[in-house]
KEROMAR-644312 format. One record per residue (C-alpha): residue in three letters; x, y, z. Coordinates in Angstrom, 3 decimals, padded with zeros to 6 digits. Layout:
BEGIN
[ALA,[X,Y,Z]]
...
***
This chain:
BEGIN
[MET,[063.732,174.240,-019.323]]
[SER,[060.595,172.892,-019.453]]
[ARG,[060.954,169.019,-020.067]]
[ILE,[056.934,167.568,-020.368]]
[GLU,[055.799,164.291,-019.379]]
[LEU,[052.250,162.437,-019.760]]
[LYS,[051.387,158.794,-018.355]]
[HIS,[048.620,156.547,-019.443]]
[ILE,[046.110,160.521,-019.292]]
[ASP,[042.703,158.884,-019.816]]
[LYS,[039.871,161.992,-019.994]]
[TYR,[036.399,161.285,-019.719]]
[TYR,[032.981,163.824,-020.253]]
[GLY,[030.365,161.241,-019.370]]
[ASP,[031.027,158.390,-021.193]]
[ASN,[033.077,159.706,-024.859]]
[HIS,[036.356,158.695,-023.632]]
[VAL,[038.564,161.277,-025.608]]
[LEU,[042.196,160.520,-023.648]]
[LYS,[042.862,156.584,-023.609]]
[ASP,[046.187,155.946,-022.114]]
[ILE,[048.488,158.881,-023.992]]
[ASN,[051.716,158.513,-023.670]]
[LEU,[053.795,161.839,-024.688]]
[THR,[057.525,162.904,-023.814]]
[ILE,[058.309,166.225,-025.043]]
[GLU,[061.973,167.413,-024.308]]
[ASP,[063.453,170.857,-023.365]]
[GLY,[063.280,173.590,-026.681]]
[ASP,[060.907,170.900,-028.187]]
[PHE,[058.511,172.649,-030.795]]
[MET,[055.929,169.611,-030.407]]
[THR,[052.610,169.680,-032.847]]
[LEU,[049.664,168.180,-031.482]]
[LEU,[048.476,167.243,-035.526]]
[GLY,[044.479,165.262,-036.195]]
[PRO,[041.413,166.094,-037.572]]
[SER,[038.333,167.138,-035.566]]
[GLY,[037.472,165.259,-032.587]]
[CYS,[040.743,163.904,-032.234]]
[GLY,[041.649,164.999,-028.826]]
[LYS,[044.796,167.126,-029.419]]
[THR,[042.776,170.138,-028.225]]
[THR,[041.655,168.231,-025.441]]
[THR,[045.522,167.343,-024.504]]
[LEU,[046.814,170.811,-025.138]]
[ARG,[044.299,171.427,-021.786]]
[VAL,[045.127,168.806,-019.234]]
[VAL,[049.309,170.685,-020.350]]
[SER,[047.680,173.304,-019.661]]
[GLY,[045.482,173.187,-016.078]]
[LEU,[041.719,173.329,-017.741]]
[GLU,[040.866,169.858,-018.279]]
[LYS,[041.952,167.608,-014.996]]
[PRO,[042.179,163.623,-016.674]]
[GLN,[040.496,160.582,-014.897]]
[ASN,[043.718,158.983,-014.685]]
[GLY,[047.539,159.759,-015.282]]
[VAL,[050.532,161.419,-014.177]]
[MET,[051.813,164.940,-016.313]]
[THR,[054.903,166.153,-014.930]]
[ILE,[057.302,169.418,-016.064]]
[ASP,[060.666,169.422,-015.362]]
[GLY,[060.335,165.929,-013.112]]
[VAL,[058.191,168.033,-010.500]]
[GLU,[054.437,166.638,-010.481]]
[MET,[051.272,168.756,-012.220]]
[ILE,[048.973,166.167,-011.738]]
[ASN,[050.071,162.734,-010.125]]
[ALA,[049.120,159.265,-009.745]]
[ASP,[045.854,159.323,-007.554]]
[LEU,[044.959,163.120,-009.005]]
[ALA,[044.992,163.950,-005.204]]
[TYR,[047.713,167.070,-006.952]]
[PHE,[046.381,169.733,-009.708]]
[ALA,[048.835,171.557,-010.266]]
[GLU,[046.722,175.552,-011.485]]
[PRO,[047.828,176.813,-014.846]]
[SER,[049.313,179.285,-012.787]]
[LYS,[051.649,177.217,-010.912]]
[ARG,[052.600,176.054,-014.560]]
[GLY,[054.965,178.528,-015.351]]
[LEU,[053.457,178.210,-019.743]]
[ASN,[051.008,180.864,-021.097]]
[LEU,[048.183,180.237,-023.862]]
[VAL,[047.293,181.755,-027.090]]
[PHE,[043.521,180.924,-028.298]]
[GLN,[042.543,180.560,-031.761]]
[SER,[039.816,183.477,-031.100]]
[TYR,[042.731,186.966,-030.119]]
[ALA,[041.444,187.667,-026.248]]
[LEU,[042.137,191.370,-026.001]]
[TRP,[040.131,193.892,-024.862]]
[PRO,[039.109,195.599,-027.017]]
[HIS,[039.094,198.806,-024.854]]
[MET,[043.071,198.756,-023.982]]
[THR,[045.750,199.309,-026.270]]
[VAL,[047.931,197.312,-028.042]]
[LYS,[050.700,198.339,-024.780]]
[GLU,[047.898,198.101,-022.451]]
[ASN,[046.902,194.779,-023.218]]
[ILE,[050.256,193.040,-023.817]]
[ALA,[051.223,195.324,-020.164]]
[PHE,[048.183,193.399,-017.970]]
[GLY,[048.942,190.343,-017.516]]
[LEU,[053.026,191.960,-016.514]]
[LYS,[051.119,194.246,-014.344]]
[ILE,[049.498,191.201,-012.278]]
[GLN,[052.834,189.827,-011.956]]
[LYS,[053.716,193.146,-009.828]]
[LEU,[056.357,193.490,-012.322]]
[PRO,[058.663,197.087,-012.165]]
[LYS,[057.765,199.911,-014.855]]
[SER,[061.267,199.587,-016.542]]
[GLU,[061.005,196.000,-016.850]]
[ILE,[057.272,196.004,-018.014]]
[ASN,[058.772,198.815,-020.871]]
[GLN,[061.190,196.831,-021.686]]
[ARG,[059.392,194.045,-022.067]]
[ILE,[056.999,195.060,-024.249]]
[GLN,[059.151,196.503,-026.383]]
[ASP,[060.745,193.651,-026.778]]
[SER,[058.153,191.669,-027.252]]
[LEU,[056.779,193.815,-030.126]]
[ARG,[059.915,193.542,-031.400]]
[MET,[060.273,189.895,-031.444]]
[MET,[056.484,190.116,-033.433]]
[ARG,[057.468,193.197,-035.658]]
[ILE,[054.596,195.037,-034.426]]
[GLU,[056.135,198.233,-032.875]]
[GLU,[054.470,200.580,-035.394]]
[TYR,[050.994,199.575,-033.717]]
[VAL,[051.895,200.132,-029.449]]
[ASP,[048.930,202.681,-029.362]]
[ARG,[046.568,201.232,-031.621]]
[TYR,[043.248,199.354,-030.707]]
[PRO,[041.993,196.032,-031.626]]
[ASN,[039.821,196.665,-034.017]]
[GLU,[042.217,198.949,-035.167]]
[LEU,[043.921,195.951,-036.572]]
[SER,[044.441,193.495,-038.902]]
[GLY,[043.283,189.713,-037.999]]
[GLY,[047.194,188.872,-038.076]]
[GLN,[048.020,191.678,-036.812]]
[GLN,[046.094,191.126,-033.512]]
[GLN,[047.243,187.582,-033.171]]
[ARG,[050.841,188.948,-033.113]]
[VAL,[049.962,191.190,-030.116]]
[ALA,[048.409,187.878,-028.513]]
[ILE,[051.731,185.867,-029.603]]
[ALA,[053.545,189.258,-028.092]]
[ARG,[051.888,189.412,-024.996]]
[ALA,[051.954,185.675,-024.538]]
[VAL,[055.951,185.455,-025.337]]
[ALA,[056.077,188.686,-022.387]]
[SER,[056.259,186.917,-019.851]]
[ASN,[059.481,184.755,-020.561]]
[PRO,[056.872,181.135,-019.877]]
[LYS,[059.059,177.972,-019.884]]
[LEU,[056.398,176.904,-021.849]]
[LEU,[054.416,178.481,-025.199]]
[LEU,[050.474,176.644,-025.766]]
[LEU,[049.236,177.221,-029.348]]
[ASP,[044.984,176.304,-030.116]]
[GLU,[045.261,176.076,-033.916]]
[PRO,[046.149,180.150,-033.582]]
[LEU,[046.489,180.556,-037.841]]
[SER,[042.730,178.922,-038.291]]
[ASN,[041.651,182.641,-039.109]]
[LEU,[043.340,184.285,-041.060]]
[ASP,[043.767,184.040,-044.984]]
[ALA,[046.385,181.897,-046.701]]
[ARG,[048.998,184.375,-047.272]]
[LEU,[048.726,185.552,-043.265]]
[ARG,[048.829,182.104,-042.184]]
[ILE,[051.983,181.238,-044.252]]
[ASP,[053.681,185.084,-042.740]]
[MET,[052.828,184.067,-039.738]]
[ARG,[054.382,180.487,-039.902]]
[SER,[057.391,182.108,-040.397]]
[GLU,[057.354,184.467,-037.466]]
[LEU,[056.749,181.490,-034.834]]
[GLN,[059.824,179.935,-036.832]]
[ARG,[062.034,182.501,-036.239]]
[LEU,[060.069,183.192,-032.493]]
[HIS,[060.990,179.633,-031.672]]
[ARG,[064.806,179.776,-032.897]]
[GLU,[064.851,183.553,-030.671]]
[LEU,[063.507,182.116,-027.492]]
[GLY,[064.303,178.231,-027.415]]
[THR,[061.326,178.697,-025.484]]
[THR,[058.884,175.041,-025.241]]
[ILE,[056.107,174.966,-027.628]]
[ILE,[053.423,173.029,-027.517]]
[TYR,[051.067,173.699,-031.250]]
[VAL,[047.469,172.651,-031.598]]
[THR,[046.500,171.869,-035.589]]
[HIS,[045.046,170.099,-038.277]]
[ASP,[046.850,171.526,-041.330]]
[GLN,[049.854,169.078,-041.786]]
[VAL,[051.142,172.170,-043.560]]
[GLU,[052.062,173.832,-040.927]]
[ALA,[052.659,170.909,-039.018]]
[LEU,[055.752,169.904,-041.058]]
[THR,[057.039,173.043,-041.878]]
[MET,[056.975,174.345,-038.087]]
[SER,[057.651,171.816,-036.183]]
[THR,[060.583,169.804,-034.754]]
[LYS,[058.069,166.485,-034.185]]
[ILE,[054.214,166.320,-034.156]]
[ALA,[052.358,164.155,-032.587]]
[LEU,[049.527,162.663,-035.132]]
[PHE,[046.375,161.034,-033.016]]
[LYS,[043.464,159.486,-034.403]]
[ALA,[040.719,158.755,-032.459]]
[GLY,[041.834,159.546,-028.790]]
[GLU,[044.830,158.046,-029.465]]
[LEU,[048.561,158.486,-029.534]]
[SER,[049.151,157.316,-033.886]]
[GLN,[052.652,158.016,-034.374]]
[VAL,[055.683,160.879,-032.946]]
[ALA,[058.737,161.625,-034.664]]
[THR,[060.364,164.003,-036.932]]
[PRO,[058.484,165.802,-039.869]]
[MET,[060.478,164.416,-042.584]]
[GLU,[059.891,160.545,-040.853]]
[LEU,[055.690,161.481,-040.362]]
[TYR,[055.779,162.702,-043.632]]
[MET,[057.786,159.632,-045.545]]
[ASN,[057.079,156.458,-043.123]]
[PRO,[053.532,156.878,-041.992]]
[ILE,[053.186,154.285,-039.732]]
[ASP,[049.657,152.529,-040.831]]
[LEU,[047.195,152.974,-043.897]]
[GLU,[045.461,155.545,-042.229]]
[ALA,[048.526,158.324,-041.107]]
[ALA,[049.850,157.635,-045.069]]
[ASP,[046.305,158.797,-046.072]]
[PHE,[046.614,161.632,-043.377]]
[ILE,[049.865,163.191,-044.099]]
[GLY,[050.436,164.738,-047.775]]
[ASN,[048.881,167.202,-050.197]]
[PRO,[048.341,165.538,-052.706]]
[ARG,[047.925,162.645,-051.279]]
[ILE,[049.930,159.713,-051.484]]
[ASN,[049.236,156.723,-054.482]]
[PHE,[047.685,153.548,-053.068]]
[VAL,[048.367,150.133,-054.696]]
[GLU,[046.929,147.399,-054.073]]
[GLY,[049.703,144.144,-054.785]]
[THR,[050.481,140.512,-053.008]]
[ALA,[053.738,140.356,-051.062]]
[HIS,[055.576,136.672,-050.399]]
[TYR,[058.307,137.113,-047.710]]
[GLU,[060.602,134.460,-047.344]]
[ASN,[064.198,134.416,-045.793]]
[GLY,[064.495,137.966,-045.039]]
[LYS,[063.298,139.333,-048.351]]
[LEU,[059.850,140.679,-049.210]]
[SER,[059.282,139.813,-052.911]]
[VAL,[056.121,142.372,-053.563]]
[SER,[054.104,142.327,-056.830]]
[SER,[052.129,145.227,-057.802]]
[GLU,[050.790,147.090,-060.896]]
[LEU,[053.268,148.904,-060.285]]
[GLY,[055.651,146.193,-060.860]]
[GLN,[058.523,143.649,-059.148]]
[HIS,[060.266,144.307,-055.954]]
[ILE,[062.122,143.297,-053.971]]
[PHE,[063.450,144.343,-049.828]]
[ASP,[065.812,143.339,-047.636]]
[GLN,[066.098,142.676,-044.068]]
[ALA,[067.528,146.527,-043.503]]
[ASP,[064.274,148.023,-044.925]]
[MET,[061.960,146.026,-042.528]]
[THR,[060.323,147.650,-039.956]]
[ASP,[060.028,145.611,-036.440]]
[GLU,[055.987,144.948,-037.674]]
[PRO,[055.748,140.984,-037.945]]
[ILE,[055.420,140.078,-041.041]]
[PRO,[053.551,137.251,-042.336]]
[ASP,[055.181,133.818,-043.756]]
[GLY,[054.479,133.393,-046.877]]
[GLU,[051.821,135.078,-049.605]]
[PHE,[049.935,137.711,-048.449]]
[PRO,[047.992,140.408,-049.475]]
[CYS,[049.608,144.385,-048.751]]
[VAL,[049.437,148.127,-050.236]]
[VAL,[052.097,150.043,-051.977]]
[ALA,[052.575,153.469,-051.338]]
[VAL,[054.151,156.119,-053.192]]
[ARG,[054.048,159.287,-053.087]]
[PRO,[053.560,161.077,-055.883]]
[GLU,[056.935,163.351,-055.906]]
[GLN,[058.811,160.173,-056.790]]
[VAL,[056.395,158.979,-059.600]]
[HIS,[058.887,160.537,-062.716]]
[ILE,[057.833,160.477,-066.212]]
[VAL,[061.461,159.400,-068.118]]
[GLU,[061.901,158.749,-071.423]]
[GLU,[061.072,155.153,-072.838]]
[GLY,[063.520,152.308,-072.382]]
[THR,[064.374,154.179,-069.341]]
[PRO,[065.502,150.928,-067.511]]
[ASP,[062.907,149.974,-064.580]]
[SER,[060.153,151.396,-066.125]]
[LEU,[056.981,150.748,-065.807]]
[PRO,[054.629,151.940,-069.797]]
[VAL,[051.548,154.014,-068.512]]
[THR,[048.593,155.841,-070.198]]
[VAL,[047.302,159.537,-068.874]]
[TYR,[043.971,159.406,-067.772]]
[ALA,[043.980,162.881,-066.579]]
[ASN,[045.919,166.311,-066.877]]
[GLN,[046.269,168.627,-064.141]]
[PRO,[047.841,172.028,-064.479]]
[ALA,[048.414,174.466,-061.199]]
[GLY,[051.026,177.162,-061.966]]
[SER,[053.178,176.526,-059.795]]
[GLU,[052.716,171.970,-060.575]]
[THR,[050.903,169.476,-062.439]]
[LEU,[049.123,166.456,-061.300]]
[VAL,[049.132,163.794,-064.111]]
[SER,[046.909,161.049,-063.333]]
[LEU,[047.781,157.996,-064.887]]
[ARG,[047.029,154.454,-065.590]]
[ALA,[048.354,151.023,-064.938]]
[GLY,[046.503,148.337,-066.125]]
[GLU,[042.995,148.429,-063.529]]
[SER,[044.822,150.623,-061.183]]
[GLU,[045.054,154.408,-060.954]]
[PHE,[047.424,156.752,-059.373]]
[LEU,[049.292,160.320,-059.196]]
[SER,[052.286,161.905,-060.757]]
[LYS,[053.304,165.286,-059.573]]
[GLN,[055.564,167.035,-062.209]]
[ILE,[057.211,170.736,-061.078]]
[GLY,[055.723,173.334,-063.484]]
[LEU,[053.133,173.691,-066.289]]
[VAL,[054.004,170.039,-068.249]]
[GLN,[050.635,169.498,-070.417]]
[TYR,[049.829,165.374,-071.599]]
[GLU,[046.800,164.837,-073.609]]
[ILE,[044.433,161.983,-072.085]]
[ASN,[044.903,158.273,-073.378]]
[GLN,[048.700,159.498,-073.682]]
[PRO,[050.849,156.908,-073.483]]
[LEU,[053.998,157.577,-070.986]]
[THR,[057.271,155.769,-069.063]]
[VAL,[057.428,156.229,-065.450]]
[HIS,[060.558,154.678,-062.659]]
[ILE,[059.759,154.825,-059.373]]
[PRO,[062.846,154.836,-057.238]]
[PRO,[062.225,151.106,-054.963]]
[GLU,[063.884,153.258,-051.701]]
[LYS,[061.067,155.781,-051.874]]
[ILE,[058.475,152.959,-051.837]]
[ASN,[056.487,151.507,-048.316]]
[ILE,[054.765,148.700,-048.118]]
[TYR,[052.037,147.654,-045.254]]
[ASP,[050.590,144.585,-044.456]]
[ALA,[046.723,144.893,-045.411]]
[LYS,[045.576,143.234,-043.042]]
[SER,[046.766,145.330,-040.778]]
[THR,[047.602,148.245,-042.137]]
[ARG,[051.120,148.744,-040.502]]
[LEU,[054.225,149.703,-042.252]]
[ILE,[056.726,146.850,-043.092]]
[LYS,[059.087,148.317,-045.554]]
[ARG,[060.184,152.015,-044.809]]
[ALA,[061.461,154.509,-047.199]]
[ARG,[064.088,156.469,-046.893]]
***
């Protein structure tokens, strides 16, 4: 079991308040990704969990056992927390073979030689690098070295595995391969994983949950699908998704449980069942209509609930085509699968499913109407 709770964690570096009242629960067996831009506090949170950083305030427990208590009188050392770390740098001993690198920590634990050999074989098999057992790190590629670093971490059977941007030094193809390996590793081991990255593709494809950070604060904790479909505010919506979400200014009117929205994407009415728990101003107020490019469908003229547009630009990219469209003064993207060619200023018709639209209060920037 490895359930982690962080309660009211504050961390300062001098006058810089880098973690601001962080409250986060990571359930046993989660693959929790800490996501956000550089300097948002995600790595500092990982270091607090690992015991490499001591906060100025807060409580942390692992399986209900306090690692950091309320008055900070007790602070468990990393070795007492039952975890292993994999950093961005591989941190392999250059004078040791792959086998010796993996065995190093196991020997410190004074495990029997037969068990050490078995754990080495098992970890190499899981990472599919059995044939490199007698090689030195300088004889391996970057991707192979990263696999060795992960194999070394899992060989000690940690109940908690912490990964700090482990794929950022790899090329695009290797990152895709390693994402698959980490997913498979998580399923096989059932270990709780905390993974730090600024790459939203890594977060969306591997995680069971994502904690989105913003300037030292937790912005949203949700499943990848929920975070992608319903970002909690405009900043989160702008950060998540590639290509980025479309924003169009609009005017909303809320009365008797009905939200009427008018924008250059058309007129829409939404029921109370579509609303979030955020307070909604009565009467008329400015809003922002948000829709993902893949939800802007190019359709035949005359399709019900369609919108006339013109082509502003056409960007074929092999497996997909990004089409920049204009409706009135608003410009927005449509993502089409495959290679499609449109002419500049060509008139088209699009359909946007109303249930896929997000509505944000322009003043508070908070989500008030969910997509489903």
